CHARMM internal coordinates of N, CA and C (Angstrom, degrees):
IC EDIT
DIST 1 N 1 CA 1.5320
DIST 1 CA 1 C 1.5259
ANGL 1 N 1 CA 1 C 112.29
DIST 1 C 2 N 1.3567
ANGL 1 CA 1 C 2 N 118.21
DIHE 1 N 1 CA 1 C 2 N -0.92
DIST 2 N 2 CA 1.4647
ANGL 1 C 2 N 2 CA 127.34
DIHE 1 CA 1 C 2 N 2 CA -174.64
DIST 2 CA 2 C 1.5764
ANGL 2 N 2 CA 2 C 102.16
DIHE 1 C 2 N 2 CA 2 C -54.86
DIST 2 C 3 N 1.3536
ANGL 2 CA 2 C 3 N 112.48
DIHE 2 N 2 CA 2 C 3 N 132.10
DIST 3 N 3 CA 1.3817
ANGL 2 C 3 N 3 CA 120.90
DIHE 2 CA 2 C 3 N 3 CA 171.45
DIST 3 CA 3 C 1.6614
ANGL 3 N 3 CA 3 C 110.27
DIHE 2 C 3 N 3 CA 3 C 85.38
DIST 3 C 4 N 1.1909
ANGL 3 CA 3 C 4 N 117.44
DIHE 3 N 3 CA 3 C 4 N -6.35
DIST 4 N 4 CA 1.4998
ANGL 3 C 4 N 4 CA 125.47
DIHE 3 CA 3 C 4 N 4 CA -171.20
DIST 4 CA 4 C 1.5355
ANGL 4 N 4 CA 4 C 112.73
DIHE 3 C 4 N 4 CA 4 C -110.15
DIST 4 C 5 N 1.3187
ANGL 4 CA 4 C 5 N 118.43
DIHE 4 N 4 CA 4 C 5 N -12.14
DIST 5 N 5 CA 1.3920
ANGL 4 C 5 N 5 CA 120.39
DIHE 4 CA 4 C 5 N 5 CA -177.52
DIST 5 CA 5 C 1.5596
ANGL 5 N 5 CA 5 C 111.83
DIHE 4 C 5 N 5 CA 5 C -148.71
DIST 5 C 6 N 1.3283
ANGL 5 CA 5 C 6 N 116.78
DIHE 5 N 5 CA 5 C 6 N 161.83
DIST 6 N 6 CA 1.3904
ANGL 5 C 6 N 6 CA 119.99
DIHE 5 CA 5 C 6 N 6 CA 177.02
DIST 6 CA 6 C 1.4692
ANGL 6 N 6 CA 6 C 108.21
DIHE 5 C 6 N 6 CA 6 C -150.28
DIST 6 C 7 N 1.2705
ANGL 6 CA 6 C 7 N 116.34
DIHE 6 N 6 CA 6 C 7 N 166.00
DIST 7 N 7 CA 1.4623
ANGL 6 C 7 N 7 CA 120.91
DIHE 6 CA 6 C 7 N 7 CA -179.03
DIST 7 CA 7 C 1.5609
ANGL 7 N 7 CA 7 C 112.90
DIHE 6 C 7 N 7 CA 7 C -113.48
DIST 7 C 8 N 1.3081
ANGL 7 CA 7 C 8 N 114.90
DIHE 7 N 7 CA 7 C 8 N 142.67
DIST 8 N 8 CA 1.4958
ANGL 7 C 8 N 8 CA 121.48
DIHE 7 CA 7 C 8 N 8 CA 174.39
DIST 8 CA 8 C 1.4360
ANGL 8 N 8 CA 8 C 106.41
DIHE 7 C 8 N 8 CA 8 C -102.17
DIST 8 C 9 N 1.3074
ANGL 8 CA 8 C 9 N 123.41
DIHE 8 N 8 CA 8 C 9 N 110.15
DIST 9 N 9 CA 1.3964
ANGL 8 C 9 N 9 CA 128.28
DIHE 8 CA 8 C 9 N 9 CA 179.89
DIST 9 CA 9 C 1.5754
ANGL 9 N 9 CA 9 C 111.41
DIHE 8 C 9 N 9 CA 9 C -94.54
DIST 9 C 10 N 1.3204
ANGL 9 CA 9 C 10 N 114.35
DIHE 9 N 9 CA 9 C 10 N 167.49
DIST 10 N 10 CA 1.4929
ANGL 9 C 10 N 10 CA 122.72
DIHE 9 CA 9 C 10 N 10 CA 176.03
DIST 10 CA 10 C 1.4577
ANGL 10 N 10 CA 10 C 110.61
DIHE 9 C 10 N 10 CA 10 C -148.56
DIST 10 C 11 N 1.2158
ANGL 10 CA 10 C 11 N 108.34
DIHE 10 N 10 CA 10 C 11 N 167.17
DIST 11 N 11 CA 1.5832
ANGL 10 C 11 N 11 CA 115.92
DIHE 10 CA 10 C 11 N 11 CA 171.19
DIST 11 CA 11 C 1.4668
ANGL 11 N 11 CA 11 C 108.44
DIHE 10 C 11 N 11 CA 11 C -132.35
DIST 11 C 12 N 1.2727
ANGL 11 CA 11 C 12 N 114.13
DIHE 11 N 11 CA 11 C 12 N 121.19
DIST 12 N 12 CA 1.5009
ANGL 11 C 12 N 12 CA 118.54
DIHE 11 CA 11 C 12 N 12 CA 179.19
DIST 12 CA 12 C 1.5967
ANGL 12 N 12 CA 12 C 114.02
DIHE 11 C 12 N 12 CA 12 C 82.58
DIST 12 C 13 N 1.2437
ANGL 12 CA 12 C 13 N 113.79
DIHE 12 N 12 CA 12 C 13 N -160.67
DIST 13 N 13 CA 1.4603
ANGL 12 C 13 N 13 CA 121.83
DIHE 12 CA 12 C 13 N 13 CA -171.77
DIST 13 CA 13 C 1.4089
ANGL 13 N 13 CA 13 C 111.16
DIHE 12 C 13 N 13 CA 13 C -68.53
DIST 13 C 14 N 1.3368
ANGL 13 CA 13 C 14 N 120.14
DIHE 13 N 13 CA 13 C 14 N 143.50
DIST 14 N 14 CA 1.3977
ANGL 13 C 14 N 14 CA 131.84
DIHE 13 CA 13 C 14 N 14 CA -176.18
DIST 14 CA 14 C 1.4837
ANGL 14 N 14 CA 14 C 110.60
DIHE 13 C 14 N 14 CA 14 C -135.23
DIST 14 C 15 N 1.3733
ANGL 14 CA 14 C 15 N 115.27
DIHE 14 N 14 CA 14 C 15 N 121.11
DIST 15 N 15 CA 1.4786
ANGL 14 C 15 N 15 CA 116.23
DIHE 14 CA 14 C 15 N 15 CA -177.18
DIST 15 CA 15 C 1.5236
ANGL 15 N 15 CA 15 C 110.82
DIHE 14 C 15 N 15 CA 15 C -96.62
DIST 15 C 16 N 1.2856
ANGL 15 CA 15 C 16 N 114.58
DIHE 15 N 15 CA 15 C 16 N 168.51
DIST 16 N 16 CA 1.5661
ANGL 15 C 16 N 16 CA 119.58
DIHE 15 CA 15 C 16 N 16 CA 179.03
DIST 16 CA 16 C 1.5407
ANGL 16 N 16 CA 16 C 107.85
DIHE 15 C 16 N 16 CA 16 C -54.40
DIST 16 C 17 N 1.3963
ANGL 16 CA 16 C 17 N 118.36
DIHE 16 N 16 CA 16 C 17 N -40.67
DIST 17 N 17 CA 1.4073
ANGL 16 C 17 N 17 CA 123.28
DIHE 16 CA 16 C 17 N 17 CA -176.37
DIST 17 CA 17 C 1.5671
ANGL 17 N 17 CA 17 C 110.70
DIHE 16 C 17 N 17 CA 17 C -62.49
DIST 17 C 18 N 1.4048
ANGL 17 CA 17 C 18 N 112.02
DIHE 17 N 17 CA 17 C 18 N -35.55
DIST 18 N 18 CA 1.4509
ANGL 17 C 18 N 18 CA 113.43
DIHE 17 CA 17 C 18 N 18 CA -179.31
DIST 18 CA 18 C 1.4738
ANGL 18 N 18 CA 18 C 111.66
DIHE 17 C 18 N 18 CA 18 C -65.77
DIST 18 C 19 N 1.3650
ANGL 18 CA 18 C 19 N 113.53
DIHE 18 N 18 CA 18 C 19 N -38.92
DIST 19 N 19 CA 1.5058
ANGL 18 C 19 N 19 CA 118.73
DIHE 18 CA 18 C 19 N 19 CA -178.18
DIST 19 CA 19 C 1.4760
ANGL 19 N 19 CA 19 C 109.40
DIHE 18 C 19 N 19 CA 19 C -66.04
DIST 19 C 20 N 1.4029
ANGL 19 CA 19 C 20 N 115.41
DIHE 19 N 19 CA 19 C 20 N -44.72
DIST 20 N 20 CA 1.4741
ANGL 19 C 20 N 20 CA 111.31
DIHE 19 CA 19 C 20 N 20 CA -175.06
DIST 20 CA 20 C 1.5500
ANGL 20 N 20 CA 20 C 110.84
DIHE 19 C 20 N 20 CA 20 C -71.63
DIST 20 C 21 N 1.3478
ANGL 20 CA 20 C 21 N 120.07
DIHE 20 N 20 CA 20 C 21 N -26.81
DIST 21 N 21 CA 1.4942
ANGL 20 C 21 N 21 CA 123.01
DIHE 20 CA 20 C 21 N 21 CA 173.58
DIST 21 CA 21 C 1.4489
ANGL 21 N 21 CA 21 C 109.79
DIHE 20 C 21 N 21 CA 21 C -61.76
DIST 21 C 22 N 1.3594
ANGL 21 CA 21 C 22 N 115.50
DIHE 21 N 21 CA 21 C 22 N -46.01
DIST 22 N 22 CA 1.4649
ANGL 21 C 22 N 22 CA 120.73
DIHE 21 CA 21 C 22 N 22 CA -173.74
DIST 22 CA 22 C 1.5124
ANGL 22 N 22 CA 22 C 107.85
DIHE 21 C 22 N 22 CA 22 C -63.74
DIST 22 C 23 N 1.3208
ANGL 22 CA 22 C 23 N 118.62
DIHE 22 N 22 CA 22 C 23 N -41.48
DIST 23 N 23 CA 1.4859
ANGL 22 C 23 N 23 CA 125.93
DIHE 22 CA 22 C 23 N 23 CA -176.82
DIST 23 CA 23 C 1.5689
ANGL 23 N 23 CA 23 C 107.59
DIHE 22 C 23 N 23 CA 23 C -68.27
DIST 23 C 24 N 1.2863
ANGL 23 CA 23 C 24 N 112.77
DIHE 23 N 23 CA 23 C 24 N -43.28
DIST 24 N 24 CA 1.5659
ANGL 23 C 24 N 24 CA 116.57
DIHE 23 CA 23 C 24 N 24 CA 179.17
DIST 24 CA 24 C 1.5662
ANGL 24 N 24 CA 24 C 111.73
DIHE 23 C 24 N 24 CA 24 C -62.51
DIST 24 C 25 N 1.3861
ANGL 24 CA 24 C 25 N 111.02
DIHE 24 N 24 CA 24 C 25 N -42.61
DIST 25 N 25 CA 1.4943
ANGL 24 C 25 N 25 CA 117.92
DIHE 24 CA 24 C 25 N 25 CA -177.85
DIST 25 CA 25 C 1.5838
ANGL 25 N 25 CA 25 C 107.13
DIHE 24 C 25 N 25 CA 25 C -65.87
DIST 25 C 26 N 1.2287
ANGL 25 CA 25 C 26 N 119.38
DIHE 25 N 25 CA 25 C 26 N -43.08
DIST 26 N 26 CA 1.4632
ANGL 25 C 26 N 26 CA 122.75
DIHE 25 CA 25 C 26 N 26 CA 177.86
DIST 26 CA 26 C 1.3448
ANGL 26 N 26 CA 26 C 113.88
DIHE 25 C 26 N 26 CA 26 C -58.46
DIST 26 C 27 N 1.4990
ANGL 26 CA 26 C 27 N 120.33
DIHE 26 N 26 CA 26 C 27 N -50.05
DIST 27 N 27 CA 1.4218
ANGL 26 C 27 N 27 CA 122.42
DIHE 26 CA 26 C 27 N 27 CA 173.24
DIST 27 CA 27 C 1.4104
ANGL 27 N 27 CA 27 C 116.23
DIHE 26 C 27 N 27 CA 27 C -54.04
DIST 27 C 28 N 1.3947
ANGL 27 CA 27 C 28 N 117.04
DIHE 27 N 27 CA 27 C 28 N -48.04
DIST 28 N 28 CA 1.4115
ANGL 27 C 28 N 28 CA 116.95
DIHE 27 CA 27 C 28 N 28 CA -176.92
DIST 28 CA 28 C 1.4431
ANGL 28 N 28 CA 28 C 113.71
DIHE 27 C 28 N 28 CA 28 C -66.99
DIST 28 C 29 N 1.3746
ANGL 28 CA 28 C 29 N 120.94
DIHE 28 N 28 CA 28 C 29 N -35.47
DIST 29 N 29 CA 1.4103
ANGL 28 C 29 N 29 CA 123.19
DIHE 28 CA 28 C 29 N 29 CA 172.71
DIST 29 CA 29 C 1.5145
ANGL 29 N 29 CA 29 C 115.40
DIHE 28 C 29 N 29 CA 29 C -59.01
DIST 29 C 30 N 1.2739
ANGL 29 CA 29 C 30 N 110.39
DIHE 29 N 29 CA 29 C 30 N -44.59
DIST 30 N 30 CA 1.5757
ANGL 29 C 30 N 30 CA 115.17
DIHE 29 CA 29 C 30 N 30 CA 179.81
DIST 30 CA 30 C 1.5286
ANGL 30 N 30 CA 30 C 108.46
DIHE 29 C 30 N 30 CA 30 C -60.32
DIST 30 C 31 N 1.3242
ANGL 30 CA 30 C 31 N 114.82
DIHE 30 N 30 CA 30 C 31 N -38.72
DIST 31 N 31 CA 1.5643
ANGL 30 C 31 N 31 CA 114.94
DIHE 30 CA 30 C 31 N 31 CA -176.64
DIST 31 CA 31 C 1.4613
ANGL 31 N 31 CA 31 C 108.56
DIHE 30 C 31 N 31 CA 31 C -69.33
DIST 31 C 32 N 1.3516
ANGL 31 CA 31 C 32 N 113.84
DIHE 31 N 31 CA 31 C 32 N -40.49
DIST 32 N 32 CA 1.4722
ANGL 31 C 32 N 32 CA 120.56
DIHE 31 CA 31 C 32 N 32 CA -172.17
DIST 32 CA 32 C 1.5861
ANGL 32 N 32 CA 32 C 106.51
DIHE 31 C 32 N 32 CA 32 C -71.05
DIST 32 C 33 N 1.3014
ANGL 32 CA 32 C 33 N 119.48
DIHE 32 N 32 CA 32 C 33 N -20.57
DIST 33 N 33 CA 1.5449
ANGL 32 C 33 N 33 CA 125.86
DIHE 32 CA 32 C 33 N 33 CA 179.00
DIST 33 CA 33 C 1.5356
ANGL 33 N 33 CA 33 C 106.02
DIHE 32 C 33 N 33 CA 33 C -86.37
DIST 33 C 34 N 1.3014
ANGL 33 CA 33 C 34 N 119.62
DIHE 33 N 33 CA 33 C 34 N -9.60
DIST 34 N 34 CA 1.5387
ANGL 33 C 34 N 34 CA 121.67
DIHE 33 CA 33 C 34 N 34 CA -179.57
DIST 34 CA 34 C 1.4424
ANGL 34 N 34 CA 34 C 116.77
DIHE 33 C 34 N 34 CA 34 C 100.77
DIST 34 C 35 N 1.3118
ANGL 34 CA 34 C 35 N 117.92
DIHE 34 N 34 CA 34 C 35 N 3.80
DIST 35 N 35 CA 1.3659
ANGL 34 C 35 N 35 CA 121.08
DIHE 34 CA 34 C 35 N 35 CA 175.52
DIST 35 CA 35 C 1.5060
ANGL 35 N 35 CA 35 C 112.25
DIHE 34 C 35 N 35 CA 35 C -71.47
DIST 35 C 36 N 1.3801
ANGL 35 CA 35 C 36 N 118.45
DIHE 35 N 35 CA 35 C 36 N 143.91
DIST 36 N 36 CA 1.4203
ANGL 35 C 36 N 36 CA 123.03
DIHE 35 CA 35 C 36 N 36 CA -179.94
DIST 36 CA 36 C 1.5340
ANGL 36 N 36 CA 36 C 104.93
DIHE 35 C 36 N 36 CA 36 C -80.52
DIST 36 C 37 N 1.2640
ANGL 36 CA 36 C 37 N 116.67
DIHE 36 N 36 CA 36 C 37 N 134.04
DIST 37 N 37 CA 1.4674
ANGL 36 C 37 N 37 CA 126.93
DIHE 36 CA 36 C 37 N 37 CA 172.39
DIST 37 CA 37 C 1.5871
ANGL 37 N 37 CA 37 C 105.29
DIHE 36 C 37 N 37 CA 37 C -118.66
DIST 37 C 38 N 1.3329
ANGL 37 CA 37 C 38 N 113.34
DIHE 37 N 37 CA 37 C 38 N 108.37
DIST 38 N 38 CA 1.5297
ANGL 37 C 38 N 38 CA 117.80
DIHE 37 CA 37 C 38 N 38 CA -179.21
DIST 38 CA 38 C 1.5053
ANGL 38 N 38 CA 38 C 114.83
DIHE 37 C 38 N 38 CA 38 C -66.18
DIST 38 C 39 N 1.2818
ANGL 38 CA 38 C 39 N 118.08
DIHE 38 N 38 CA 38 C 39 N -32.97
DIST 39 N 39 CA 1.4211
ANGL 38 C 39 N 39 CA 122.99
DIHE 38 CA 38 C 39 N 39 CA -179.01
DIST 39 CA 39 C 1.5472
ANGL 39 N 39 CA 39 C 114.05
DIHE 38 C 39 N 39 CA 39 C -133.13
DIST 39 C 40 N 1.3825
ANGL 39 CA 39 C 40 N 113.15
DIHE 39 N 39 CA 39 C 40 N 80.43
DIST 40 N 40 CA 1.5489
ANGL 39 C 40 N 40 CA 116.09
DIHE 39 CA 39 C 40 N 40 CA -174.81
DIST 40 CA 40 C 1.5459
ANGL 40 N 40 CA 40 C 108.95
DIHE 39 C 40 N 40 CA 40 C -49.83
DIST 40 C 41 N 1.2045
ANGL 40 CA 40 C 41 N 126.55
DIHE 40 N 40 CA 40 C 41 N 133.77
DIST 41 N 41 CA 1.4075
ANGL 40 C 41 N 41 CA 131.60
DIHE 40 CA 40 C 41 N 41 CA 178.84
DIST 41 CA 41 C 1.4501
ANGL 41 N 41 CA 41 C 116.95
DIHE 40 C 41 N 41 CA 41 C 77.39
DIST 41 C 42 N 1.3415
ANGL 41 CA 41 C 42 N 115.20
DIHE 41 N 41 CA 41 C 42 N -1.07
DIST 42 N 42 CA 1.4608
ANGL 41 C 42 N 42 CA 122.65
DIHE 41 CA 41 C 42 N 42 CA 175.34
DIST 42 CA 42 C 1.4678
ANGL 42 N 42 CA 42 C 114.88
DIHE 41 C 42 N 42 CA 42 C -60.80
DIST 42 C 43 N 1.3444
ANGL 42 CA 42 C 43 N 121.16
DIHE 42 N 42 CA 42 C 43 N -40.72
DIST 43 N 43 CA 1.4156
ANGL 42 C 43 N 43 CA 124.19
DIHE 42 CA 42 C 43 N 43 CA -171.09
DIST 43 CA 43 C 1.4544
ANGL 43 N 43 CA 43 C 106.66
DIHE 42 C 43 N 43 CA 43 C -75.71
DIST 43 C 44 N 1.3542
ANGL 43 CA 43 C 44 N 122.19
DIHE 43 N 43 CA 43 C 44 N -30.86
DIST 44 N 44 CA 1.4463
ANGL 43 C 44 N 44 CA 127.04
DIHE 43 CA 43 C 44 N 44 CA 174.04
DIST 44 CA 44 C 1.4803
ANGL 44 N 44 CA 44 C 112.86
DIHE 43 C 44 N 44 CA 44 C -66.78
DIST 44 C 45 N 1.3032
ANGL 44 CA 44 C 45 N 112.26
DIHE 44 N 44 CA 44 C 45 N -41.12
DIST 45 N 45 CA 1.5882
ANGL 44 C 45 N 45 CA 118.28
DIHE 44 CA 44 C 45 N 45 CA 175.21
DIST 45 CA 45 C 1.4544
ANGL 45 N 45 CA 45 C 111.07
DIHE 44 C 45 N 45 CA 45 C -63.25
DIST 45 C 46 N 1.3991
ANGL 45 CA 45 C 46 N 118.78
DIHE 45 N 45 CA 45 C 46 N -46.38
DIST 46 N 46 CA 1.4088
ANGL 45 C 46 N 46 CA 116.70
DIHE 45 CA 45 C 46 N 46 CA -179.76
DIST 46 CA 46 C 1.5677
ANGL 46 N 46 CA 46 C 113.25
DIHE 45 C 46 N 46 CA 46 C -66.55
DIST 46 C 47 N 1.3585
ANGL 46 CA 46 C 47 N 117.83
DIHE 46 N 46 CA 46 C 47 N -38.08
DIST 47 N 47 CA 1.3838
ANGL 46 C 47 N 47 CA 123.13
DIHE 46 CA 46 C 47 N 47 CA -179.27
DIST 47 CA 47 C 1.6145
ANGL 47 N 47 CA 47 C 109.19
DIHE 46 C 47 N 47 CA 47 C -64.26
DIST 47 C 48 N 1.3417
ANGL 47 CA 47 C 48 N 112.77
DIHE 47 N 47 CA 47 C 48 N -41.24
DIST 48 N 48 CA 1.4433
ANGL 47 C 48 N 48 CA 115.37
DIHE 47 CA 47 C 48 N 48 CA 176.49
DIST 48 CA 48 C 1.5376
ANGL 48 N 48 CA 48 C 117.20
DIHE 47 C 48 N 48 CA 48 C -61.78
DIST 48 C 49 N 1.4054
ANGL 48 CA 48 C 49 N 108.82
DIHE 48 N 48 CA 48 C 49 N -36.61
DIST 49 N 49 CA 1.5112
ANGL 48 C 49 N 49 CA 112.44
DIHE 48 CA 48 C 49 N 49 CA 178.34
DIST 49 CA 49 C 1.5736
ANGL 49 N 49 CA 49 C 114.20
DIHE 48 C 49 N 49 CA 49 C -68.93
DIST 49 C 50 N 1.3844
ANGL 49 CA 49 C 50 N 105.77
DIHE 49 N 49 CA 49 C 50 N -39.85
DIST 50 N 50 CA 1.4756
ANGL 49 C 50 N 50 CA 106.43
DIHE 49 CA 49 C 50 N 50 CA 175.36
DIST 50 CA 50 C 1.5108
ANGL 50 N 50 CA 50 C 118.22
DIHE 49 C 50 N 50 CA 50 C -62.32
DIST 50 C 51 N 1.3249
ANGL 50 CA 50 C 51 N 113.23
DIHE 50 N 50 CA 50 C 51 N -38.21
DIST 51 N 51 CA 1.4660
ANGL 50 C 51 N 51 CA 120.63
DIHE 50 CA 50 C 51 N 51 CA -176.63
DIST 51 CA 51 C 1.5797
ANGL 51 N 51 CA 51 C 107.57
DIHE 50 C 51 N 51 CA 51 C -71.20
DIST 51 C 52 N 1.2544
ANGL 51 CA 51 C 52 N 112.88
DIHE 51 N 51 CA 51 C 52 N -25.22
DIST 52 N 52 CA 1.5329
ANGL 51 C 52 N 52 CA 117.11
DIHE 51 CA 51 C 52 N 52 CA 178.34
DIST 52 CA 52 C 1.5694
ANGL 52 N 52 CA 52 C 111.95
DIHE 51 C 52 N 52 CA 52 C -79.17
DIST 52 C 53 N 1.3688
ANGL 52 CA 52 C 53 N 115.23
DIHE 52 N 52 CA 52 C 53 N -12.53
DIST 53 N 53 CA 1.4271
ANGL 52 C 53 N 53 CA 121.64
DIHE 52 CA 52 C 53 N 53 CA -175.64
DIST 53 CA 53 C 1.5045
ANGL 53 N 53 CA 53 C 119.01
DIHE 52 C 53 N 53 CA 53 C 82.75
DIST 53 C 54 N 1.3823
ANGL 53 CA 53 C 54 N 112.84
DIHE 53 N 53 CA 53 C 54 N 20.45
DIST 54 N 54 CA 1.4246
ANGL 53 C 54 N 54 CA 114.46
DIHE 53 CA 53 C 54 N 54 CA 179.75
DIST 54 CA 54 C 1.5279
ANGL 54 N 54 CA 54 C 110.70
DIHE 53 C 54 N 54 CA 54 C -103.33
END
COOR INIT
IC SEED 1 N 1 CA 1 C
IC BUILD
């Protein structure tokens, strides 16, 4: 998997909002770098659903 994944680390407390912000920033950055995103906002929706316990 070398070169195909990375880790987002943190120090201390992380809230749901922090996670959603990181996912949104990652998606926006990938789009800006020219990567195709098939469902813009989809990752945020999935993360929000998981965080809500659904």
